[in-house]
NULUMDO-181012 format. One record per atom (N, C-alpha, C): residue in one letter; y, x negated, z. Coordinates in steps of 0.02 Angstrom, whole numbers, plus 50000, padded with zeros to 5 digits. Layout:
// residues N
AYXZ/...
// end
This chain:
// residues 430
X493525008852667/X493365013452611/X493985014052567/X493865013952501/X494425014452455/X494645021752450/X495285022852459/X495545029652458/X495825031252390/X495915037852379/X496215040052315/X496905037252307/X497295036652364/X497975034252360/X497985026852340/X497525022852366/X497525015752348/X497345014852275/X496865018952252/X496695018552180/X497285020552137/X497655025552160/X498245027752122/X498765022352119/X498865018852177/X499365013452177/X499165007752130/X498505006152130/X498275000752085/X498355002852012/X498195009251999/X498285011751931/X499005011551910/X499455013451956/X500175013251940/X500405006151926/X500145001351966/X500344994351955/X500094991951887/X499474993951869/X499224991851804/X499634994751747/X499825001151754/X500245004251703/X500915000651698/X501214999251757/X501854995751757/X501804988951726/X501264985351741/X501174978651711/X501084979151635/X500704984251614/X500604985151542/X501254986651506/X501664991051537/X502304992751507/X502754986651504/X502754982751558/X503154976651559/X502924971851505/X502264971251497/X501994966851445/X502194969351376/X502194975951368/X502404978951305/X503124977051289/X503554977351340/X504254975651329/X504334968451308/X503954963951341/X503994956951322/X503744955851251/X503194959351235/X502904958551168/X503394960851114/X503714966551126/X504174969151075/X504794964851069/X504994961551123/X505594957451120/X505454950751087/X504824948551089/X504674941951062/X504514942550988/X504784937950946/X504634938150875/X503924935750863/X503594938450812/X502934936050793/X502984929150763/X502414925550759/X502424918750732/X502704918350661/X502534923450618/X502784923150550/X503534924050548/X503814928650587/X504524929850588/X504894924050620/X504584920950670/X504914915350704/X505034909650655/X504594908950607/X504664903650557/X505104905750499/X505364911950501/X505784914350447/X505394916650387/X504724917450395/X504304919650340/X503994926450357/X503854930450306/X503524936850319/X502814935750343/X502544940350383/X501854939550406/X501374940150348/X500764937450354/X500284937650298/X500034944750286/X499814945950225/X499484952250207/X498864952850250/X498784958450283/X498234959350330/X497634962750298/X497054959450302/X496434962450280/X496104965850340/X495654970550328/X495324973850384/X494794969450416/X494614970950477/X494064967450509/X493434968350467/X493054963050461/X492424963550423/X492494962750349/X493094960950325/X493184959950253/X492694954550229/X492424955450169/X491934950850142/X492264946350090/X492154939850096/X492404935050046/X491914934949987/X492194934949927/X491774935149867/X492104931149812/X491694927849771/X491944924049714/X491744927549650/X492234928949607/X492084932149544/X491724927549496/X491334930349451/X490974926349402/X491404924849342/X491284918949312/X491644917149251/X491364920949191/X490734923449198/X490414927549147/X490154933949180/X490034938949139/X489814945349168/X489154944649205/X488714940249181/X488064939449213/X488114935849280/X488684932549292/X488774928949355/X489144933049408/X489374938849389/X489774942849435/X489374945549493/X489634944849554/X489284947749612/X489334955349612/X488854958549644/X488854965849650/X489294968049708/X489754972649694/X490184975449746/X489914982249766/X489984983949830/X489794990549855/X490394995049861/X490295001349853/X490845006149857/X491125006449928/X491785007749931/X492135008649995/X492045002750042/X492054996850014/X492004990550052/X492574986050032/X492874982650081/X493444978150067/X493184971150051/X493444968349997/X493264961649976/X493894957449967/X493834950949983/X494384946249976/X494164940749928/X494604939149880/X494434934049831/X495064930249812/X494974925749762/X495524921449738/X495484921149662/X496064921149631/X496084920249558/X496604914949541/X496424910549495/X496864905049474/X497304907249416/X497824903349400/X498234904949342/X497804905349279/X497884910649241/X497494911549180/X496774913349193/X496594914949255/X495904916349272/X495664923149246/X494994923549238/X494664929749219/X494024930249259/X493954935249301/X493394935949346/X493014942349333/X492354941949342/X491914947649333/X491584949549399/X491544956149410/X491194958849468/X490764964749443/X490174965549470/X489724970849447/X489744976949494/X489754982849463/X489734989149499/X489134993149474/X488724995749519/X488154999849500/X488375007149508/X488485010549452/X488745017349452/X488215022349431/X488245028249461/X487785033549443/X488085037849387/X487745043249370/X488005047649318/X488285054049345/X488495053949409/X488735059949442/X489445059349470/X489705053249474/X490355052149507/X490815048049463/X491455049849463/X491965045449435/X492045039449480/X492325034149455/X492405028049496/X493095025049483/X493385022249536/X494045018949532/X493975011949561/X494125006949520/X494094999949542/X494804997149546/X494974994249603/X495664991849611/X495684984549633/X496224981249615/X496364974449636/X497084973949658/X497194971449718/X497864970049743/X497964962549737/X498454960449697/X498594953349689/X499114951249740/X499004945349769/X499434942749822/X499734936149800/X500274936349761/X500584930149738/X500854926049796/X500834919649790/X501084915249843/X501094908049817/X501314903549860/X501564904649928/X502284907049927/X502574907949987/X503274909749992/X503694904549956/X504174906849917/X504594902149880/X504314900349812/X503724902949794/X503434901449729/X503874904249674/X503904900749618/X504284903049561/X503844907449518/X504084913349502/X503714918149461/X504134920449403/X503804922749351/X504144925149291/X504014932649282/X504424935849242/X504384943049230/X503684945149209/X503374941349165/X502724943249137/X502124941149177/X502214937549232/X501634935849274/X501304942349296/X500644942849285/X500334949449294/X499604948949314/X499354954749334/X498644955649348/X498404961549307/X497814960949278/X497524966449238/X496834968049265/X496694974449273/X496034976749295/X495734981049240/X495124979349221/X494764983249171/X494094985249199/X493844991049177/X493174993149194/X492794993849129/X492254989949121/X491894989649058/X491164991849068/X490884994749015/X490174996649017/X489734990848995/X489094992048988/X488614986748971/X488714984048901/X489064987848858/X489204985748789/X489884982348782/X490214981248838/X490864978048835/X491434982548816/X491314989148814/X491834994048798/X492254995448860/X492914995648852/X493354997248907/X493325004748923/X493155006348986/X493215013249009/X493945014749021/X494295009849049/X495005010549064/X495265003749085/X495915002849083/X496224996649107/X496944997949126/X497204993649169/X497904994149189/X498164987149204/X498764985649179/X499084979249193/X499714980449234/X499814976249285/X500414976649326/X500734969849327/X501384969549312/X501734963249310/X502234962649367/X502434956549381/X502934955349432/X503594958749414/X503754958949351/X504354962449328/X504994958849349/X505524962649359/X506164959649374/X506204957049445/X505754959149490/X505724956449558/X505314950049557/X505624944749533/X505264938549519/X505204934149581/X504834936649630/X504694932849691/X504024935349717/X503684931649760/X503024933749783/X503034940349821/X502684945249795/X502584951649830/X501954954849801/X501584958549842/X500954961449818/X501064966349761/X500604966149712/X500594971049658/X499864973249650/X499764979549632/X499084982249627/X498984985749560/X498364985549536/X498174989049475/X497474991849484/X497314997149446/X496634999949450/X496405002049381/X495755003149376/X495445005849316/X494905010749338/X494765015849296/X494285020849318/X493775022349263/X493195024949286/X492685027549241/X492675035149252/X492835038949200/X492855046149204/X492255049149167/X491905053649200/X491345057249168/X491615063649138/X491625063849071/X491875069749036/X491445070948974/X491325077248959/X490925078948900/X491275076848836/X491935076248838/X492305074448778/X492285066948763/X492015063048809/X492005055748799/X491305053548777/X491295048148737/X490665045548712/X490465039048744/X490915035748780/X490755029348812/X490815030048888/X490495025448923/X490535024848995/X490285031149031/X489785034449003/X489525040549032/X488845039649066/X488495034349049/X487815033349074/X487815029649141/X487315031149184/X487255027249245/X487015020149228/X487185015449271/X486975008549259/X487475003549286/X487444997549259/X487884992049280/X488534992149241/X489084992149277/X489744991649247/X490084985349273/X490624983349240/X490954977049257/X491694978149271/X491884976149330/X492594975949347/X492854969049327/X493334968949282/X493594962649257/X494314961949280/X494454956449315/X495134955149340/X495404949049305/X495984949849272/X496294944449234/X497004943149259/X497184936849259/X497854934949280/X498214931249224/X498814933349210/X499234930049160/X499824926849195/X499944920449181/X500484916749213/X500904913049162/X501564913449172/X502024909749129/X501964902249143/X502094898249091/X502034890949098/X502524888249150/X503064891749162/X503574889349209/X503434891649281/X502934895949290/X502804898549357/X502414893549400/X502484894149465/X502114889849511/X501364890949501/X500984885549487/X500274886349471/X499824886749533/X499984891049580/X499594891749641/X499094897449634/X498574897249675/X498084902649676/X498404909049703/X498154914749680/X498354921149707/X497764924149745/X497894927149801/X497374930749836/X497254937449803/X496664940249814/X496474946749787/X496174951049843/X496374957249845/X496074962349888/X495724967249842/X495054967249842/X494664971049794/X494294976749827/X494224982249792/X493814987849817/X493694992749760/X493184996949770/X493115002549724/X492845008549763/X493015014449739/X492805020549771/X492595025549718/X492265030949740/X492015035849692/X492275042849708/X492265047149658/X492485054049665/X491985058449627/X491695063549659/X491225067949623/X491565071549566/X491185073249516/X491455077349462/X491555084449486/X491915088149447/X492055095149465/X491445099449450/X491315104249494/X490765108849485/X490975114449439/X490645115049383/X490805120349336/X491405118749294/X491595123549252/X492155122549207/X492815123649244/X493345120849215/X494005121649244/X494525119649194/X495165120449211/X495705118549164/X495645111149145/X495795109849082/X495765102849058/X496435100649029/X496965103749051/X497635101749032/X498055100949095/X498525096449093/X498945095149152/X499445100849162/X499585102549224/X500095107749238/X500775105549213/X501205110349201/X501885108849179/X502365113549213/X503005112149206/X503515116549233/X503665115549306/X503445110049336/X503605108849406/X504335106649413/X504605107849472/X505315106549485/X505465099049488/X506005097149456/X506235090149459/X506925089649492/X507145095149522/X507805095149555/X507795090749616/X508325086949626/X508365082449684/X508375086449749/X508065083949801/X508065087549865/X508755087449897/X508875092149941/X509515092449977/X509565086550024/X510185084050036/X510275078450083/X510005080250152/X509735075250185/X509465076150253/X509985073950304/X510095078050354/X510595076350404/X510295074750472/X509645074650478/X509325073150542/X509385065750557/X509395064050621/X509425057050642/X508775053550622/X508815047850588/X508205044350567/X507775042450627/X507115043350620/X506645040950670/X506445033850654/X506225030250705/X506055023250695/X505315022350680/X505165017650637/X504475015750621/X504505008650594/X503925005450591/X503914998850560/X503314998450513/X503444996450451/X502934996250400/X502404991050412/X501824992050382/X501284987250387/X501344981750335/X500854977250334/X500874971550289/X500514972950223/X500134978450220/X499764979950159/X499454986850162/X498984988150117/X498664994650113/X498264996350175/X497964991350206/X497504992650261/X497864994450326/X498474992150337/X498824993750399/X499484997350385/X499515000750327/X500125004350309/X500285009650362/X500925010250379/X501145014950430/X501205021950400/X500885026850432/X500895033750408/X501555037050426/X501875040150377/X502505043650387/X502455050750363/X502855055150393/X502895062050371/X503585063150339/X503725069350320/X504375070950291/X504935069450340/X505495067050312/X506085065750353/X506395058950337/X506845056850380/X507175050450373/X506875045550424/X506765039450400/X506455034350442/X506865027950438/X506955024750495/X507345018650498/X506895012750515/X506975007350478/X506575001350489/X507024995250479/X506754989350488/X507114983150475/X506664978850430/X506944976050378/X506564972050330/X506904965350321/X506504960150317/X506764953350308/X506734951250234/X507174946950213/X507134944450144/X506444941250131/X506154942950074/X505494940450057/X504924944650084/X505074949850122/X504554953850153/X504404960050112/X503774962250116/X503554968650087/X503254972850143/X503504978950152/X503254983550202/X502884989250169/X502324991350199/X501914996650170/X501915002850215/X501965008550183/X501945015050218/X501475019650179/X501195024550213/X500775029350178/X501005036450196/X500985040750146/X501205047650154/X500625052150134/X500295055550181/X499755060050163/X500005065950122/X499695067150064/X499885072650020/X499265076750003/X499305083150018/X498755087650001/X498855090349930/X498355093749905/X498415096949839/X499015101649837/X499415101249785/X499985105649777/X500635102949806/X500605097349842/X501195094649874/X501555089749827/X502225089849829/X502635085849785/X503075081249827/X503065074849811/X503425069749850/X504065067449815/X504605067149854/X505225063949833/X505355058249883/X505475052349858/X505555046549903/X506115042049879/X506495039449928/X507025034549913/X507075029749972/X507365023949958/X507465018950009/X508165016150004/X508505015450061/X509185012950062/X509245006650103/X509635001950079/X509764995650113/X510454995750144/X510504993950208/X511144994250242/X511614988550223/X512244989250240/X512754984150224/X512734978550275/X513014972850256/X513084967250303/X513724968050342/X513744965350403/X514324966350446/X514934962450422/X514814956550394/X515374952450369/X515364952250293/X515944953250264/X515994953350191/X515824946450162/X515384946450112/X515204940350076/X515174941850002/X515334936749962/X515294937649890/X514584936049867/X514354940049820/X513694938949792/X513414945249761/X512914944449718/X512604950149685/X511894948349667/X511414952449690/X510704951549674/X510494957349631/X510264956049570/X510114961349523/X509544965849543/X509004962949567/X508434966949590/X508304964849662/X508654967949708/X508614966049778/X508084970049815/X508124976649808/X507664981149842/X507194984249791/X506544983949804/X506054986549758/X505594991549793/X505494997449762/X505035002449788/X504475003449737/X503855003249762/X503275004349720/X502825009549752/X502625014749715/X502195019949742/X501505019449709/X500985019749752/X500295019449729/X499915025549753/X499425027749713/X499035033549733/X498475031449781/X498085036249807/X497565034449857/X497045029549832/X496945029049766/X496475024149739/X496815017549721/X497435016749744/X497855010849732/X498045009949659/X498105015549625/X498365015349557/X499125016049558/X499465012249517/X500195012549515/X500425019249489/X500925022149524/X501205028549505/X501905027749476/X502355024949515/X503055024549494/X503415019049534/X503975016649507/X504355011549542/X505105012549531/X505495009449575/X506225009649570/X506505003549604/X507105001649585/X507424995749616/X508174996849622/X508484992749663/X509214993249672/X509494986249679/X510114985149654/X510444978749664/X510744978449734/X511044972749751/X511364972149817/X511954967349812/X512514969549842/X513114965449843/X513414965049913/X513004966549963/X513234966650032/X513434973550057/X513514978250009/X513654985150027/X513014989350022/X513004995050056/X512414999250056/X512215001249985/X511555001049973/X511285002849908/X510645006849918/X510475010849867/X509875015049873/X509495015149807/X508825015249814/X508375015949756/X507955022249767/X507875026249715/X507505032549720/X506985032949665/X506385035149682/X505875036249631/X506055042249589/X505865042149525/X505945047949483/X505545053849512/X505755060049499/X505365065749523/X504645065449499/X504185066849545/X503465066249530/X503155073149526/X502605073649489/X502235079849484/X501885081449550/X501815087749568/X501415089449627/X500695087049617/X500365085449672/X499675083049668/X499225088549640/X498855086949587/X498405091849556/X497835088149521/X497245091049526/X496655088049494/X496775087449419/X497085092549389/X497185092649316/X497695087549292/X498065084449337/X498545079349315/X498205073649277/X497565072549291/X497205067049257/X497165068049182/X497285073949159/X497265075249087/X497945074049053/X498445072149092/X499105070949063/X499115064449023/X499515064348971/X499595058248931/X500125053648961/X500475055949013/X500975051949047/X500655048549107/X500685041949110/X500355038149163/X500595040449232/X501255041649239/X501535043349303/X501255049949329/X501165054849284/X500875061249303/X500115060649314/X499775057049270/X499055056149276/X498855053049342/X499285048749369/X499135045349432/X499155050049492/X499495055849485/X499535060649541/X498935065349537/X498335062549538/X497725066149522/X497275067749581/X497395064749638/X496955065849696/X497385066849758/X497115070749805/X497465071549869/X497275065749914/X497715064249960/X497585058750005/X498225055050022/X498155048950046/X498725044950066/X499015041250006/X499655042649991/X500015039049939/X500415033449973/X500405027549943/X500675021549976/X501345019549945/X501825018449989/X502495016149968/X502585008949991/X502655004349944/X502774997249959/X503504995749946/X503844993049997/X504564991549993/X504654984050001/X504964980849951/X505064973649952/X505804971949950/X505974966449985/X506664964049985/X506664956849959/X507074955549909/X507094949049877/X507314943549925/X506994937749923/X507224932049964/X507924929749946/X508154931349885/X508824929449866/X509354932849909/X509184938749936/X509644942149981/X509784937750042/X509264934550067/X509344930150124/X509754923950107/X509644921250048/X510004915250027/X510754916650018/X510914922849999/X511614924549985/X511964927650045/X511604932050080/X511944935950133/X511674934550203/X511184930250209/X510914928550275/X510204931050285/X509814927550327/X509114929150335/X508964934050391/X509464936750423/X509344941650476/X509034947950446/X508654951850486/X508364958050460/X508904962850435/X508744966650384/X509204971450354/X508974978550370/X509454982850382/X509284989850396/X508994993150334/X508434996550343/X508095000050289/X508005007350310/X508235011950268/X508155019050282/X507735022150227/X507185025450246/X506755028950198/X506875036450205/X506935039750148/X507025047050147/X506455050150108/X506065054250143/X505475057350114/X505535064850117/X505435068050060/X505425075350057/X504775077450024/X504425082050056/X503795084650029/X503885092150017/X503825094149954/X503915101149935/X503245104449918/X503255111049920/X502675114849898/X502165115849953/X501835121549950/X501305122949997/X500645120049974/X500215118450022/X499565115750006/X499155121049968/X498805118849917/X498395123349877/X497665121249882/X497215125549859/X496505123949860/X496365118449810/X495945113849830/X495755108449786/X495195110449739/X494955105849699/X494415107449652/X493755108649688/X493315112249656/X492645113249682/X492225107349658/X492145102349702/X491775096349683/X491015097749680/X490685094249636/X489955094849630/X489595091449688/X489945086949721/X489665083449779/X490155083649836/X490045079349885/X490475079049944/X491175076749923/X491685080349945/X492365078649927/X492545071749952/X492885067649912/X493055060849933/X493575060949989/X493545055950032/X494025055350087/X494545050050069/X495115052250043/X495655047650026/X496195047550081/X496035050350139/X496495049850195/X497035055150198/X496955060750165/X497485065850166/X497565068950235/X497015069050274/X497055072250338/X497255067750395/X497435061450380/X497615056750432/X498255058550467/X498325056550530/X498945057950567/X499505053750540/X500105056150548/X500695052550525/X501145051050583/X501645046850571/X502105045050625/X502525050950646/X502505056450608/X502865062350629/X502465066650676/X501815065250683/X501395069050728/X501535067050800/X501385071550846/X501525070250917/X501145064250942/X500545063050915/X500145057450939/X500445050850920/X500915050750871/X501195044550848/X501935043750866/X502225048650900/X502945048350913/X503135042450956/X502725040651006/X502895034951048/X502885028551007/X502365027850964/X502315021850923/X502915021450876/X503095027050845/X503665027050799/X504315025450836/X504405028350895/X505015027250932/X505095019950953/X504535016650966/X504575009550986/X504625004950927/X504515007750867/X504575003650807/X504014998650799/X503415000450821/X502854995850816/X502494997150750/X502254991850718/X501874992650656/X501174995050672/X500814997350620/X500144999850631/X499664994250649/X499864987950641/X499444982550664/X499434982050739/X499894985450773/X499894985650846/X499644992350868/X499134992550907/X498834998750928/X498964999851002/X499255005551018/X499405007151087/X499015013351106/X498575012651154/X498165018251175/X498335019851247/X498535026051261/X498685028051330/X498165033151351/X497835031751406/X497345036551430/X497205035351503/X497345040151545/X497205039651616/X497505033251646/X498075031551623/X498425025751651/X498185019051626/X497745018851577/X497495012551551/X497815011351483/X498165005851477/X498525004251415/X498184998251382/X498034998851318/X497714993351282/X498164991451224/X498344985051221/X498784982751168/X498444977751123/X498544978551058/X498354973451010/X498974971750971/X499264965950980/X499914964350951/X499874963750875/X500394966650843/X500424966050770/X500484958850747/X500774954650790/X500874947750768/X500214943850764/X499644946950787/X499004943650776/X498874942750702/X499194946950662/X499094946450589/X499314939750563/X499784936450598/X500034930050575/X499604924250600/X499134925550646/X498724920250673/X498174918650624/X497924912250624/X497384910450579/X496744913950598/X496324915450551/X495704918950565/X495474922750504/X494944926650510/X494664929950452/X495094935350423/X495584938050461/X495984943550434/X496494941050383/X496784935250393/X497294932750348/X496994929450288/X497364929050233/X497124925650174/X497384918550174/X496954913850156/X497124906850163/X497644903950116/X497464902650052/X497914898750009/X498624901250002/X498754907749984/X499454909849980/X499714911350049/X500024906550082/X500214907250151/X500724912750162/X501084914750109/X501584920050118/X501264926750131/X500614927550114/X500294934150122/X499654933550163/
// end
């Protein structure tokens, strides 16, 4: 007869074996890092492959809150159809994945997202360019349809068109770019409310933080971004890599964010003008703000400009940066390190320190006419007790560690680098 003690010993052995396997896994480099390349951009399980139409009538229909994967060629223009009602605002986003690693890019290489009605009128559009960080790294843009009594276009229910355009310099590598596509909706506000953006919020820099940085490791994209809370966080980033983090922000909360790159141990001559790049996106993947820092082998830091507290009325601002702080939920911080840093100072991982300060108390959100959208504001963060072990071990969100009654289940983050439906094919760097 099996006794409780024998079951306990077997359980203990399984736990010990799992912990030992965890140690081996953490010590071993993933396939992408072993080859000196960043891991590919990770799509969620069940992502749907879709081809955009060359004309509006050829565009496939996309469903809300569904992940789609596509490809766009240099100079390409793709159409996708969205069936929108007359009760909800809509946000359509495209994440462009330039590649492959080592591809030559120009400042003006860009992606543009437009949302058009049946008459070809633009409801909204946004263009995002590679900018001074002229190397392959993800960039995202969005466009929205807003239902407002003051507007005369894009107010009727029916078929709308998400148009994704790519502009490429003649000197740039003519490779395909991957696309991560999605759209989501937000109910209109119930009843009347303020129609001007708040003003007078504090722009004073936060006080220096003296707490010991906690460890975390960023994800490869929006889908596996590592959740962080207020405080200092320590990570390691490789040249050519982009790490993604998400910071849940409720209504009324104000974010201050900066990223610092550590010094190299041995002095070397060199200077990279745009070495470290920080990009902040809102919960609908709309660009909010960016910052960059040079690198000469000594510690450097890049800090985002002070941002407005999250408020529904921010959408009425004429300033794009303030208008983007319009919904509560997870705000995404993408941190990229130029491959030139590796060419000049070595390809070993570099120390990365993130400093996050969240000010202001949570306030009541708008009274929506329908069910409030879920942009992930209530998600757990690496500062929560449930995530402290993961943060302490420095595992990315692509690795899931579940502890329960002595049973440990591991899914290695390096699976993201293995071939299969999660990775994107042509741009091998992502």
